[in-house]
N, C-alpha and C positions, 0 to 999 in steps of 0.2 A: 733423757740421755741414758743410753745403754751403759750399765755398770759391768755386765759380764754374762756369759753363758756357761752352762755346765751340763754334763751328761754323766750318767752312772748306770751300770749294769750289775744286777745282783743274781747270782746263781741260787736257786732255791735250795738245793742240797746243802750248800754251805750254812744255811740258817737252820735246817732240819737237824744238823749235828749239834746244835746248841740247845740250851734250855729256853724254849719259845716263851714261856711265861716271863722269865727273868728278862729276856731280851725285849719283850713287848713293854715291860715297865720302864726299861732304860731308854727306849727309842720313841715311844709314843706319848703324846700329850694326853691330858685327861679326856678331852673331847674324842680323840682318836681311840683311846682305850674303850670308851663307851661303845663305839661302833665295833671295835675288834671283838669284844666279849659277846656280842650279839651274833657274830658270824658262825656259820657251820664250820667245822674243823677243816674241811677241804678248801675253804676260801681264806682262812686265816693266814696261811703261808703267802699267798698272793698279795694280800692286804699289807702284811708286815713287810715283805720284800719291796713292794712298790713305794711304801712310805720311807723305808730305809734309803733306797735309791734316790728318791726325790730330795731327801734332806742332804745326802752326800752331794748330789748335783748342785744344790744351793750353796753349800760351803765351797765347792769348786768355782762356782760363778762369782763369789765374793773375792776369790784369789787372795790378795794380801790385805784384805779389809779386817774388820773387827773379829778377833779370834776368841771373844768371850761368849759368843752364842753357843748354845748346845741343842741337841736333838729335840728336847721338849719345848724349846722356844718357838718351834714351827709346828703348825697343825695343817696337815694335808687333808682337806675335806672335799665333800662333793656337793655341787649344786643339785637342784631337783632334777635336772636333765642328766645327771651322772657325771658331768665334766668336773675335773678336779680344780681346786684352787688353794692358795696358800693363805693362812691367817697367821700373822705374827705381830704381837703387840710391841715388841722391843725394836722392831725395824719397820715402823709404820710408814716411813717416808719412802718406801720402795714398793714397786708393782712387780708382781711375780707372774710370769706367763709360763705354764707347765703343761707337759703332756706325759701321760704314763701309759705303759703297755706291758703285757706279760704273755708268756707262752706257758706251757706246762712246767718248764724248767727254769725260766728266767723272767725277771722283771726289769724294765728299763724306765728311766725318767730323763727328761730333757727340760732344762729350765733357762729362761731368759729373765734377767732382772734389770729393771729400769729405775732410775731415780725420779721420784715424783716432783 
């Protein structure tokens, strides 16, 4: 059963105005932080912005659902082929279908959530 859909767009410049290290600690799970710290500086903004957009899209897809989740509850990881997926131990009864994309200035995420 479809629970909801969500989309979010993040402008890279809005994140560059902030302390990126502080923001990464607030937004990223431990597994995501491991990946983030291994990236070259030019890829970090795309990675952080796309994860932020995806997590915001997840919250939008849940609409009026559980408001106790936070950014670190969700890990946006990649399969070996590069395709993204969501790992969330607190909401294990859901299936997340996501797609991420970015340009030089923007990152976008689209999410569909299904109840297992």
